[in-house]
Structure formats: C-alpha cells, structure tokens
Chimera marker file (.cmm) of the C-alpha trace (Angstrom):
<marker_set name="trace">
<marker id="1" x="14.738" y="-8.503" z="19.238" r="1" g="1" b="0" radius="0.5"/>
<marker id="2" x="16.130" y="-9.506" z="15.870" r="1" g="1" b="0" radius="0.5"/>
<marker id="3" x="13.775" y="-8.259" z="13.157" r="1" g="1" b="0" radius="0.5"/>
<marker id="4" x="14.059" y="-9.991" z="9.802" r="1" g="1" b="0" radius="0.5"/>
<marker id="5" x="14.532" y="-7.743" z="6.765" r="1" g="1" b="0" radius="0.5"/>
<marker id="6" x="11.799" y="-8.078" z="4.126" r="1" g="1" b="0" radius="0.5"/>
<marker id="7" x="12.587" y="-5.307" z="1.683" r="1" g="1" b="0" radius="0.5"/>
<marker id="8" x="13.563" y="-6.108" z="-1.901" r="1" g="1" b="0" radius="0.5"/>
<marker id="9" x="15.080" y="-4.100" z="-4.703" r="1" g="1" b="0" radius="0.5"/>
<marker id="10" x="13.395" y="-4.256" z="-8.107" r="1" g="1" b="0" radius="0.5"/>
<marker id="11" x="15.679" y="-2.158" z="-10.301" r="1" g="1" b="0" radius="0.5"/>
<marker id="12" x="15.736" y="1.207" z="-8.535" r="1" g="1" b="0" radius="0.5"/>
<marker id="13" x="12.596" y="0.526" z="-6.517" r="1" g="1" b="0" radius="0.5"/>
<marker id="14" x="12.841" y="-0.505" z="-2.900" r="1" g="1" b="0" radius="0.5"/>
<marker id="15" x="9.669" y="-2.414" z="-2.012" r="1" g="1" b="0" radius="0.5"/>
<marker id="16" x="8.504" y="-3.436" z="1.500" r="1" g="1" b="0" radius="0.5"/>
<marker id="17" x="5.168" y="-4.886" z="2.519" r="1" g="1" b="0" radius="0.5"/>
<marker id="18" x="3.272" y="-5.220" z="5.761" r="1" g="1" b="0" radius="0.5"/>
<marker id="19" x="-0.039" y="-6.995" z="6.381" r="1" g="1" b="0" radius="0.5"/>
<marker id="20" x="-2.710" y="-5.934" z="8.861" r="1" g="1" b="0" radius="0.5"/>
<marker id="21" x="-5.794" y="-7.725" z="10.103" r="1" g="1" b="0" radius="0.5"/>
<marker id="22" x="-7.827" y="-4.543" z="9.667" r="1" g="1" b="0" radius="0.5"/>
<marker id="23" x="-10.112" y="-2.895" z="7.177" r="1" g="1" b="0" radius="0.5"/>
<marker id="24" x="-8.442" y="-0.762" z="4.498" r="1" g="1" b="0" radius="0.5"/>
<marker id="25" x="-10.026" y="2.436" z="5.849" r="1" g="1" b="0" radius="0.5"/>
<marker id="26" x="-8.434" y="1.932" z="9.250" r="1" g="1" b="0" radius="0.5"/>
<marker id="27" x="-4.987" y="1.296" z="7.787" r="1" g="1" b="0" radius="0.5"/>
<marker id="28" x="-5.446" y="4.318" z="5.506" r="1" g="1" b="0" radius="0.5"/>
<marker id="29" x="-6.115" y="6.455" z="8.572" r="1" g="1" b="0" radius="0.5"/>
<marker id="30" x="-2.831" y="5.234" z="10.103" r="1" g="1" b="0" radius="0.5"/>
<marker id="31" x="-1.050" y="6.533" z="6.993" r="1" g="1" b="0" radius="0.5"/>
<marker id="32" x="-2.888" y="9.833" z="6.574" r="1" g="1" b="0" radius="0.5"/>
<marker id="33" x="-4.262" y="11.229" z="9.831" r="1" g="1" b="0" radius="0.5"/>
<marker id="34" x="-1.717" y="13.433" z="11.641" r="1" g="1" b="0" radius="0.5"/>
<marker id="35" x="-2.545" y="12.171" z="15.133" r="1" g="1" b="0" radius="0.5"/>
<marker id="36" x="-2.003" y="8.618" z="13.924" r="1" g="1" b="0" radius="0.5"/>
<marker id="37" x="1.133" y="9.236" z="11.856" r="1" g="1" b="0" radius="0.5"/>
<marker id="38" x="2.534" y="10.928" z="14.965" r="1" g="1" b="0" radius="0.5"/>
<marker id="39" x="2.568" y="7.541" z="16.702" r="1" g="1" b="0" radius="0.5"/>
<marker id="40" x="5.044" y="5.982" z="14.258" r="1" g="1" b="0" radius="0.5"/>
<marker id="41" x="6.595" y="8.555" z="11.967" r="1" g="1" b="0" radius="0.5"/>
<marker id="42" x="5.610" y="12.038" z="12.946" r="1" g="1" b="0" radius="0.5"/>
<marker id="43" x="2.743" y="14.526" z="12.846" r="1" g="1" b="0" radius="0.5"/>
<marker id="44" x="2.158" y="16.716" z="9.831" r="1" g="1" b="0" radius="0.5"/>
<marker id="45" x="0.684" y="20.106" z="9.156" r="1" g="1" b="0" radius="0.5"/>
<marker id="46" x="-0.831" y="21.734" z="6.106" r="1" g="1" b="0" radius="0.5"/>
<marker id="47" x="-3.425" y="21.300" z="3.400" r="1" g="1" b="0" radius="0.5"/>
<marker id="48" x="-3.432" y="17.625" z="2.491" r="1" g="1" b="0" radius="0.5"/>
<marker id="49" x="-4.416" y="17.725" z="-1.166" r="1" g="1" b="0" radius="0.5"/>
<marker id="50" x="-2.733" y="16.524" z="-4.359" r="1" g="1" b="0" radius="0.5"/>
<marker id="51" x="-0.148" y="19.080" z="-5.444" r="1" g="1" b="0" radius="0.5"/>
<marker id="52" x="0.020" y="20.633" z="-1.974" r="1" g="1" b="0" radius="0.5"/>
<marker id="53" x="3.068" y="20.763" z="0.257" r="1" g="1" b="0" radius="0.5"/>
<marker id="54" x="2.815" y="19.715" z="3.884" r="1" g="1" b="0" radius="0.5"/>
<marker id="55" x="5.342" y="19.742" z="6.719" r="1" g="1" b="0" radius="0.5"/>
<marker id="56" x="6.108" y="16.497" z="8.480" r="1" g="1" b="0" radius="0.5"/>
<marker id="57" x="8.011" y="16.253" z="11.728" r="1" g="1" b="0" radius="0.5"/>
<marker id="58" x="10.479" y="13.405" z="11.741" r="1" g="1" b="0" radius="0.5"/>
<marker id="59" x="10.154" y="12.554" z="15.429" r="1" g="1" b="0" radius="0.5"/>
<marker id="60" x="12.479" y="9.538" z="15.303" r="1" g="1" b="0" radius="0.5"/>
<marker id="61" x="15.330" y="11.558" z="13.787" r="1" g="1" b="0" radius="0.5"/>
<marker id="62" x="17.947" y="13.596" z="15.683" r="1" g="1" b="0" radius="0.5"/>
<marker id="63" x="16.633" y="17.088" z="16.339" r="1" g="1" b="0" radius="0.5"/>
<marker id="64" x="13.113" y="16.059" z="15.244" r="1" g="1" b="0" radius="0.5"/>
<marker id="65" x="13.295" y="18.177" z="12.104" r="1" g="1" b="0" radius="0.5"/>
<marker id="66" x="10.316" y="19.357" z="10.078" r="1" g="1" b="0" radius="0.5"/>
<marker id="67" x="10.538" y="18.285" z="6.392" r="1" g="1" b="0" radius="0.5"/>
<marker id="68" x="8.459" y="19.612" z="3.513" r="1" g="1" b="0" radius="0.5"/>
<marker id="69" x="6.730" y="16.915" z="1.464" r="1" g="1" b="0" radius="0.5"/>
<marker id="70" x="4.593" y="17.240" z="-1.630" r="1" g="1" b="0" radius="0.5"/>
<marker id="71" x="1.483" y="15.136" z="-2.064" r="1" g="1" b="0" radius="0.5"/>
<marker id="72" x="1.838" y="13.792" z="-5.569" r="1" g="1" b="0" radius="0.5"/>
<marker id="73" x="-1.277" y="11.603" z="-5.515" r="1" g="1" b="0" radius="0.5"/>
<marker id="74" x="-4.005" y="10.825" z="-3.002" r="1" g="1" b="0" radius="0.5"/>
<marker id="75" x="-6.603" y="8.224" z="-3.901" r="1" g="1" b="0" radius="0.5"/>
<marker id="76" x="-8.371" y="7.261" z="-0.654" r="1" g="1" b="0" radius="0.5"/>
<marker id="77" x="-8.216" y="4.612" z="0.665" r="1" g="1" b="0" radius="0.5"/>
<marker id="78" x="-5.889" y="2.921" z="-1.805" r="1" g="1" b="0" radius="0.5"/>
<marker id="79" x="-2.892" y="5.088" z="-2.772" r="1" g="1" b="0" radius="0.5"/>
<marker id="80" x="-0.757" y="7.884" z="-1.394" r="1" g="1" b="0" radius="0.5"/>
<marker id="81" x="2.285" y="9.154" z="-3.264" r="1" g="1" b="0" radius="0.5"/>
<marker id="82" x="4.509" y="11.778" z="-1.668" r="1" g="1" b="0" radius="0.5"/>
<marker id="83" x="7.917" y="13.270" z="-2.407" r="1" g="1" b="0" radius="0.5"/>
<marker id="84" x="10.459" y="15.340" z="-0.549" r="1" g="1" b="0" radius="0.5"/>
<marker id="85" x="13.392" y="17.191" z="-2.085" r="1" g="1" b="0" radius="0.5"/>
<marker id="86" x="16.974" y="16.809" z="-1.107" r="1" g="1" b="0" radius="0.5"/>
<marker id="87" x="20.529" y="17.012" z="-2.273" r="1" g="1" b="0" radius="0.5"/>
<marker id="88" x="20.574" y="13.283" z="-2.976" r="1" g="1" b="0" radius="0.5"/>
<marker id="89" x="17.614" y="13.396" z="-5.391" r="1" g="1" b="0" radius="0.5"/>
<marker id="90" x="15.020" y="13.277" z="-2.622" r="1" g="1" b="0" radius="0.5"/>
<marker id="91" x="12.423" y="10.759" z="-1.718" r="1" g="1" b="0" radius="0.5"/>
<marker id="92" x="9.680" y="9.516" z="-4.005" r="1" g="1" b="0" radius="0.5"/>
<marker id="93" x="7.359" y="7.269" z="-2.007" r="1" g="1" b="0" radius="0.5"/>
<marker id="94" x="4.318" y="5.314" z="-3.129" r="1" g="1" b="0" radius="0.5"/>
<marker id="95" x="2.069" y="3.645" z="-0.552" r="1" g="1" b="0" radius="0.5"/>
<marker id="96" x="-0.599" y="1.310" z="-1.976" r="1" g="1" b="0" radius="0.5"/>
<marker id="97" x="-3.191" y="-0.572" z="0.056" r="1" g="1" b="0" radius="0.5"/>
<marker id="98" x="-5.278" y="-3.583" z="-0.955" r="1" g="1" b="0" radius="0.5"/>
<marker id="99" x="-7.827" y="-5.407" z="1.178" r="1" g="1" b="0" radius="0.5"/>
<marker id="100" x="-8.899" y="-9.016" z="0.859" r="1" g="1" b="0" radius="0.5"/>
<marker id="101" x="-11.255" y="-10.671" z="3.365" r="1" g="1" b="0" radius="0.5"/>
<marker id="102" x="-10.602" y="-8.139" z="6.116" r="1" g="1" b="0" radius="0.5"/>
<marker id="103" x="-6.821" y="-8.235" z="5.715" r="1" g="1" b="0" radius="0.5"/>
<marker id="104" x="-5.077" y="-5.199" z="4.308" r="1" g="1" b="0" radius="0.5"/>
<marker id="105" x="-1.681" y="-5.274" z="2.675" r="1" g="1" b="0" radius="0.5"/>
<marker id="106" x="0.507" y="-2.186" z="2.493" r="1" g="1" b="0" radius="0.5"/>
<marker id="107" x="2.965" y="-2.122" z="-0.416" r="1" g="1" b="0" radius="0.5"/>
<marker id="108" x="5.514" y="0.606" z="0.368" r="1" g="1" b="0" radius="0.5"/>
<marker id="109" x="7.774" y="1.626" z="-2.528" r="1" g="1" b="0" radius="0.5"/>
<marker id="110" x="10.592" y="4.118" z="-2.552" r="1" g="1" b="0" radius="0.5"/>
<marker id="111" x="11.520" y="5.011" z="-6.128" r="1" g="1" b="0" radius="0.5"/>
<marker id="112" x="15.260" y="5.529" z="-5.859" r="1" g="1" b="0" radius="0.5"/>
<marker id="113" x="17.498" y="7.543" z="-8.135" r="1" g="1" b="0" radius="0.5"/>
<marker id="114" x="20.234" y="4.907" z="-7.596" r="1" g="1" b="0" radius="0.5"/>
<marker id="115" x="21.052" y="2.183" z="-5.097" r="1" g="1" b="0" radius="0.5"/>
<marker id="116" x="23.952" y="3.929" z="-3.384" r="1" g="1" b="0" radius="0.5"/>
<marker id="117" x="23.201" y="4.090" z="0.337" r="1" g="1" b="0" radius="0.5"/>
<marker id="118" x="20.603" y="1.265" z="0.192" r="1" g="1" b="0" radius="0.5"/>
<marker id="119" x="22.350" y="-0.288" z="3.197" r="1" g="1" b="0" radius="0.5"/>
<marker id="120" x="21.136" y="2.673" z="5.277" r="1" g="1" b="0" radius="0.5"/>
<marker id="121" x="17.826" y="3.409" z="3.571" r="1" g="1" b="0" radius="0.5"/>
<marker id="122" x="16.445" y="-0.139" z="3.678" r="1" g="1" b="0" radius="0.5"/>
<marker id="123" x="16.916" y="-0.699" z="7.407" r="1" g="1" b="0" radius="0.5"/>
<marker id="124" x="15.375" y="2.740" z="8.045" r="1" g="1" b="0" radius="0.5"/>
<marker id="125" x="12.147" y="1.899" z="6.237" r="1" g="1" b="0" radius="0.5"/>
<marker id="126" x="12.010" y="-1.561" z="7.887" r="1" g="1" b="0" radius="0.5"/>
<marker id="127" x="12.211" y="0.268" z="11.211" r="1" g="1" b="0" radius="0.5"/>
<marker id="128" x="9.516" y="2.800" z="10.360" r="1" g="1" b="0" radius="0.5"/>
<marker id="129" x="7.120" y="0.174" z="9.010" r="1" g="1" b="0" radius="0.5"/>
<marker id="130" x="7.611" y="-1.957" z="12.086" r="1" g="1" b="0" radius="0.5"/>
<marker id="131" x="6.924" y="1.156" z="14.160" r="1" g="1" b="0" radius="0.5"/>
<marker id="132" x="3.672" y="1.510" z="12.216" r="1" g="1" b="0" radius="0.5"/>
<marker id="133" x="2.794" y="-2.109" z="13.094" r="1" g="1" b="0" radius="0.5"/>
<marker id="134" x="3.674" y="-1.520" z="16.762" r="1" g="1" b="0" radius="0.5"/>
<marker id="135" x="1.605" y="1.673" z="16.898" r="1" g="1" b="0" radius="0.5"/>
<marker id="136" x="-1.447" y="-0.125" z="15.534" r="1" g="1" b="0" radius="0.5"/>
<marker id="137" x="-0.990" y="-2.905" z="18.085" r="1" g="1" b="0" radius="0.5"/>
<marker id="138" x="-0.473" y="-0.444" z="21.004" r="1" g="1" b="0" radius="0.5"/>
<marker id="139" x="3.050" y="-1.818" z="21.464" r="1" g="1" b="0" radius="0.5"/>
<marker id="140" x="6.230" y="0.137" z="22.153" r="1" g="1" b="0" radius="0.5"/>
<marker id="141" x="8.184" y="1.354" z="19.168" r="1" g="1" b="0" radius="0.5"/>
<marker id="142" x="11.027" y="-0.894" z="18.045" r="1" g="1" b="0" radius="0.5"/>
<marker id="143" x="14.688" y="0.007" z="18.708" r="1" g="1" b="0" radius="0.5"/>
<marker id="144" x="16.512" y="1.308" z="15.645" r="1" g="1" b="0" radius="0.5"/>
<marker id="145" x="19.725" y="-0.353" z="16.892" r="1" g="1" b="0" radius="0.5"/>
<marker id="146" x="18.089" y="-3.724" z="16.098" r="1" g="1" b="0" radius="0.5"/>
<marker id="147" x="17.835" y="-2.676" z="12.410" r="1" g="1" b="0" radius="0.5"/>
<marker id="148" x="21.001" y="-0.924" z="11.626" r="1" g="1" b="0" radius="0.5"/>
<marker id="149" x="23.697" y="-2.069" z="10.983" r="1" g="1" b="0" radius="0.5"/>
<marker id="150" x="22.225" y="-5.615" z="11.325" r="1" g="1" b="0" radius="0.5"/>
<marker id="151" x="20.201" y="-5.305" z="8.108" r="1" g="1" b="0" radius="0.5"/>
<marker id="152" x="22.742" y="-3.369" z="6.078" r="1" g="1" b="0" radius="0.5"/>
<marker id="153" x="24.209" y="-6.425" z="4.379" r="1" g="1" b="0" radius="0.5"/>
<marker id="154" x="20.737" y="-7.755" z="3.351" r="1" g="1" b="0" radius="0.5"/>
<marker id="155" x="20.087" y="-4.601" z="1.339" r="1" g="1" b="0" radius="0.5"/>
<marker id="156" x="23.576" y="-4.091" z="-0.045" r="1" g="1" b="0" radius="0.5"/>
<marker id="157" x="23.627" y="-7.680" z="-1.365" r="1" g="1" b="0" radius="0.5"/>
<marker id="158" x="20.706" y="-6.807" z="-3.661" r="1" g="1" b="0" radius="0.5"/>
<marker id="159" x="22.550" y="-4.056" z="-5.530" r="1" g="1" b="0" radius="0.5"/>
<link id1="1" id2="2" r="1" g="1" b="0" radius="0.2"/>
<link id1="2" id2="3" r="1" g="1" b="0" radius="0.2"/>
<link id1="3" id2="4" r="1" g="1" b="0" radius="0.2"/>
<link id1="4" id2="5" r="1" g="1" b="0" radius="0.2"/>
<link id1="5" id2="6" r="1" g="1" b="0" radius="0.2"/>
<link id1="6" id2="7" r="1" g="1" b="0" radius="0.2"/>
<link id1="7" id2="8" r="1" g="1" b="0" radius="0.2"/>
<link id1="8" id2="9" r="1" g="1" b="0" radius="0.2"/>
<link id1="9" id2="10" r="1" g="1" b="0" radius="0.2"/>
<link id1="10" id2="11" r="1" g="1" b="0" radius="0.2"/>
<link id1="11" id2="12" r="1" g="1" b="0" radius="0.2"/>
<link id1="12" id2="13" r="1" g="1" b="0" radius="0.2"/>
<link id1="13" id2="14" r="1" g="1" b="0" radius="0.2"/>
<link id1="14" id2="15" r="1" g="1" b="0" radius="0.2"/>
<link id1="15" id2="16" r="1" g="1" b="0" radius="0.2"/>
<link id1="16" id2="17" r="1" g="1" b="0" radius="0.2"/>
<link id1="17" id2="18" r="1" g="1" b="0" radius="0.2"/>
<link id1="18" id2="19" r="1" g="1" b="0" radius="0.2"/>
<link id1="19" id2="20" r="1" g="1" b="0" radius="0.2"/>
<link id1="20" id2="21" r="1" g="1" b="0" radius="0.2"/>
<link id1="21" id2="22" r="1" g="1" b="0" radius="0.2"/>
<link id1="22" id2="23" r="1" g="1" b="0" radius="0.2"/>
<link id1="23" id2="24" r="1" g="1" b="0" radius="0.2"/>
<link id1="24" id2="25" r="1" g="1" b="0" radius="0.2"/>
<link id1="25" id2="26" r="1" g="1" b="0" radius="0.2"/>
<link id1="26" id2="27" r="1" g="1" b="0" radius="0.2"/>
<link id1="27" id2="28" r="1" g="1" b="0" radius="0.2"/>
<link id1="28" id2="29" r="1" g="1" b="0" radius="0.2"/>
<link id1="29" id2="30" r="1" g="1" b="0" radius="0.2"/>
<link id1="30" id2="31" r="1" g="1" b="0" radius="0.2"/>
<link id1="31" id2="32" r="1" g="1" b="0" radius="0.2"/>
<link id1="32" id2="33" r="1" g="1" b="0" radius="0.2"/>
<link id1="33" id2="34" r="1" g="1" b="0" radius="0.2"/>
<link id1="34" id2="35" r="1" g="1" b="0" radius="0.2"/>
<link id1="35" id2="36" r="1" g="1" b="0" radius="0.2"/>
<link id1="36" id2="37" r="1" g="1" b="0" radius="0.2"/>
<link id1="37" id2="38" r="1" g="1" b="0" radius="0.2"/>
<link id1="38" id2="39" r="1" g="1" b="0" radius="0.2"/>
<link id1="39" id2="40" r="1" g="1" b="0" radius="0.2"/>
<link id1="40" id2="41" r="1" g="1" b="0" radius="0.2"/>
<link id1="41" id2="42" r="1" g="1" b="0" radius="0.2"/>
<link id1="42" id2="43" r="1" g="1" b="0" radius="0.2"/>
<link id1="43" id2="44" r="1" g="1" b="0" radius="0.2"/>
<link id1="44" id2="45" r="1" g="1" b="0" radius="0.2"/>
<link id1="45" id2="46" r="1" g="1" b="0" radius="0.2"/>
<link id1="46" id2="47" r="1" g="1" b="0" radius="0.2"/>
<link id1="47" id2="48" r="1" g="1" b="0" radius="0.2"/>
<link id1="48" id2="49" r="1" g="1" b="0" radius="0.2"/>
<link id1="49" id2="50" r="1" g="1" b="0" radius="0.2"/>
<link id1="50" id2="51" r="1" g="1" b="0" radius="0.2"/>
<link id1="51" id2="52" r="1" g="1" b="0" radius="0.2"/>
<link id1="52" id2="53" r="1" g="1" b="0" radius="0.2"/>
<link id1="53" id2="54" r="1" g="1" b="0" radius="0.2"/>
<link id1="54" id2="55" r="1" g="1" b="0" radius="0.2"/>
<link id1="55" id2="56" r="1" g="1" b="0" radius="0.2"/>
<link id1="56" id2="57" r="1" g="1" b="0" radius="0.2"/>
<link id1="57" id2="58" r="1" g="1" b="0" radius="0.2"/>
<link id1="58" id2="59" r="1" g="1" b="0" radius="0.2"/>
<link id1="59" id2="60" r="1" g="1" b="0" radius="0.2"/>
<link id1="60" id2="61" r="1" g="1" b="0" radius="0.2"/>
<link id1="61" id2="62" r="1" g="1" b="0" radius="0.2"/>
<link id1="62" id2="63" r="1" g="1" b="0" radius="0.2"/>
<link id1="63" id2="64" r="1" g="1" b="0" radius="0.2"/>
<link id1="64" id2="65" r="1" g="1" b="0" radius="0.2"/>
<link id1="65" id2="66" r="1" g="1" b="0" radius="0.2"/>
<link id1="66" id2="67" r="1" g="1" b="0" radius="0.2"/>
<link id1="67" id2="68" r="1" g="1" b="0" radius="0.2"/>
<link id1="68" id2="69" r="1" g="1" b="0" radius="0.2"/>
<link id1="69" id2="70" r="1" g="1" b="0" radius="0.2"/>
<link id1="70" id2="71" r="1" g="1" b="0" radius="0.2"/>
<link id1="71" id2="72" r="1" g="1" b="0" radius="0.2"/>
<link id1="72" id2="73" r="1" g="1" b="0" radius="0.2"/>
<link id1="73" id2="74" r="1" g="1" b="0" radius="0.2"/>
<link id1="74" id2="75" r="1" g="1" b="0" radius="0.2"/>
<link id1="75" id2="76" r="1" g="1" b="0" radius="0.2"/>
<link id1="76" id2="77" r="1" g="1" b="0" radius="0.2"/>
<link id1="77" id2="78" r="1" g="1" b="0" radius="0.2"/>
<link id1="78" id2="79" r="1" g="1" b="0" radius="0.2"/>
<link id1="79" id2="80" r="1" g="1" b="0" radius="0.2"/>
<link id1="80" id2="81" r="1" g="1" b="0" radius="0.2"/>
<link id1="81" id2="82" r="1" g="1" b="0" radius="0.2"/>
<link id1="82" id2="83" r="1" g="1" b="0" radius="0.2"/>
<link id1="83" id2="84" r="1" g="1" b="0" radius="0.2"/>
<link id1="84" id2="85" r="1" g="1" b="0" radius="0.2"/>
<link id1="85" id2="86" r="1" g="1" b="0" radius="0.2"/>
<link id1="86" id2="87" r="1" g="1" b="0" radius="0.2"/>
<link id1="87" id2="88" r="1" g="1" b="0" radius="0.2"/>
<link id1="88" id2="89" r="1" g="1" b="0" radius="0.2"/>
<link id1="89" id2="90" r="1" g="1" b="0" radius="0.2"/>
<link id1="90" id2="91" r="1" g="1" b="0" radius="0.2"/>
<link id1="91" id2="92" r="1" g="1" b="0" radius="0.2"/>
<link id1="92" id2="93" r="1" g="1" b="0" radius="0.2"/>
<link id1="93" id2="94" r="1" g="1" b="0" radius="0.2"/>
<link id1="94" id2="95" r="1" g="1" b="0" radius="0.2"/>
<link id1="95" id2="96" r="1" g="1" b="0" radius="0.2"/>
<link id1="96" id2="97" r="1" g="1" b="0" radius="0.2"/>
<link id1="97" id2="98" r="1" g="1" b="0" radius="0.2"/>
<link id1="98" id2="99" r="1" g="1" b="0" radius="0.2"/>
<link id1="99" id2="100" r="1" g="1" b="0" radius="0.2"/>
<link id1="100" id2="101" r="1" g="1" b="0" radius="0.2"/>
<link id1="101" id2="102" r="1" g="1" b="0" radius="0.2"/>
<link id1="102" id2="103" r="1" g="1" b="0" radius="0.2"/>
<link id1="103" id2="104" r="1" g="1" b="0" radius="0.2"/>
<link id1="104" id2="105" r="1" g="1" b="0" radius="0.2"/>
<link id1="105" id2="106" r="1" g="1" b="0" radius="0.2"/>
<link id1="106" id2="107" r="1" g="1" b="0" radius="0.2"/>
<link id1="107" id2="108" r="1" g="1" b="0" radius="0.2"/>
<link id1="108" id2="109" r="1" g="1" b="0" radius="0.2"/>
<link id1="109" id2="110" r="1" g="1" b="0" radius="0.2"/>
<link id1="110" id2="111" r="1" g="1" b="0" radius="0.2"/>
<link id1="111" id2="112" r="1" g="1" b="0" radius="0.2"/>
<link id1="112" id2="113" r="1" g="1" b="0" radius="0.2"/>
<link id1="113" id2="114" r="1" g="1" b="0" radius="0.2"/>
<link id1="114" id2="115" r="1" g="1" b="0" radius="0.2"/>
<link id1="115" id2="116" r="1" g="1" b="0" radius="0.2"/>
<link id1="116" id2="117" r="1" g="1" b="0" radius="0.2"/>
<link id1="117" id2="118" r="1" g="1" b="0" radius="0.2"/>
<link id1="118" id2="119" r="1" g="1" b="0" radius="0.2"/>
<link id1="119" id2="120" r="1" g="1" b="0" radius="0.2"/>
<link id1="120" id2="121" r="1" g="1" b="0" radius="0.2"/>
<link id1="121" id2="122" r="1" g="1" b="0" radius="0.2"/>
<link id1="122" id2="123" r="1" g="1" b="0" radius="0.2"/>
<link id1="123" id2="124" r="1" g="1" b="0" radius="0.2"/>
<link id1="124" id2="125" r="1" g="1" b="0" radius="0.2"/>
<link id1="125" id2="126" r="1" g="1" b="0" radius="0.2"/>
<link id1="126" id2="127" r="1" g="1" b="0" radius="0.2"/>
<link id1="127" id2="128" r="1" g="1" b="0" radius="0.2"/>
<link id1="128" id2="129" r="1" g="1" b="0" radius="0.2"/>
<link id1="129" id2="130" r="1" g="1" b="0" radius="0.2"/>
<link id1="130" id2="131" r="1" g="1" b="0" radius="0.2"/>
<link id1="131" id2="132" r="1" g="1" b="0" radius="0.2"/>
<link id1="132" id2="133" r="1" g="1" b="0" radius="0.2"/>
<link id1="133" id2="134" r="1" g="1" b="0" radius="0.2"/>
<link id1="134" id2="135" r="1" g="1" b="0" radius="0.2"/>
<link id1="135" id2="136" r="1" g="1" b="0" radius="0.2"/>
<link id1="136" id2="137" r="1" g="1" b="0" radius="0.2"/>
<link id1="137" id2="138" r="1" g="1" b="0" radius="0.2"/>
<link id1="138" id2="139" r="1" g="1" b="0" radius="0.2"/>
<link id1="139" id2="140" r="1" g="1" b="0" radius="0.2"/>
<link id1="140" id2="141" r="1" g="1" b="0" radius="0.2"/>
<link id1="141" id2="142" r="1" g="1" b="0" radius="0.2"/>
<link id1="142" id2="143" r="1" g="1" b="0" radius="0.2"/>
<link id1="143" id2="144" r="1" g="1" b="0" radius="0.2"/>
<link id1="144" id2="145" r="1" g="1" b="0" radius="0.2"/>
<link id1="145" id2="146" r="1" g="1" b="0" radius="0.2"/>
<link id1="146" id2="147" r="1" g="1" b="0" radius="0.2"/>
<link id1="147" id2="148" r="1" g="1" b="0" radius="0.2"/>
<link id1="148" id2="149" r="1" g="1" b="0" radius="0.2"/>
<link id1="149" id2="150" r="1" g="1" b="0" radius="0.2"/>
<link id1="150" id2="151" r="1" g="1" b="0" radius="0.2"/>
<link id1="151" id2="152" r="1" g="1" b="0" radius="0.2"/>
<link id1="152" id2="153" r="1" g="1" b="0" radius="0.2"/>
<link id1="153" id2="154" r="1" g="1" b="0" radius="0.2"/>
<link id1="154" id2="155" r="1" g="1" b="0" radius="0.2"/>
<link id1="155" id2="156" r="1" g="1" b="0" radius="0.2"/>
<link id1="156" id2="157" r="1" g="1" b="0" radius="0.2"/>
<link id1="157" id2="158" r="1" g="1" b="0" radius="0.2"/>
<link id1="158" id2="159" r="1" g="1" b="0" radius="0.2"/>
</marker_set>
C-alpha cells in the first residue's frame, strides 16, 4: 500500500481531513467513546469533561504508554480540543466535524509550536487518521512503515 499524504501546513498549524459517509453523531462516537478510540488510537480513562485530565493509552506506540491529556473543549458533536504536555511544547489538537447530506468531514488540526520535526509528526497523524478510517470500515489497521519515511519529504517541503 502506498498511502498519499494529505496534510498541509498553514503557518504553525498542521491540518488533515478525512471524509466519512456517516452521520456526525456516529463519527463523533469514534472520536470520543473509549471502546471506539481503542480500535484506532487507544482507550482512555477518566472524567471526560472540559478542564478535566484523562489518561489515553497509545496502543500503536512502543511500550503502549499511558499519556495524560487535558480536555480543553468539548462541544458535541462538533468539536473536541485536547492537549498533552511534553518537553517539546506538547500537543494541542483540535478536531472539528461538519456534516452535509449524510457525509461528515473531520478537520484535524495540530497547533504546533514550530515546524521542526514535521517530517515525523505529519506521517504519524496520516497513519492514525487512516487507522480511524480502517476501524470504521472494519478493515485491518494500516502499516506504519507505509507512512514513514515515505511521507517525510511531503511534510518537510512545506516548512
């Protein structure tokens, strides 16, 4: 498989989109219900409310670590904003859904603190979002080796 990179940099925002032939509420559930996020990203535990911190298990990462994430905004079924700390400035993610005629678009944005490392970050999110698509279609997860380093140049060229 040779997936095609779709992500684009707009300043320090990395933006990727995916489209689903499904109602917005169903796609929202894939982004917010632990048993469904477990299929493509990892399960989570905790009180899912704005301002709360939850723990998310990164099942695709080595060692399957648990990471604390803060829910910055939750506006069902349209917007989820989460952040996670880190030495590199952390992650600041904004997931926005819009439905038109039974088709729902996900606009995934990572607000970056700089574009260093975009050659690694971009392929990673392409992989995870394609894993979301595969999970919704009851298909096997994609292979990360098809994304990195093959997509690295696409993202670095946008810096």
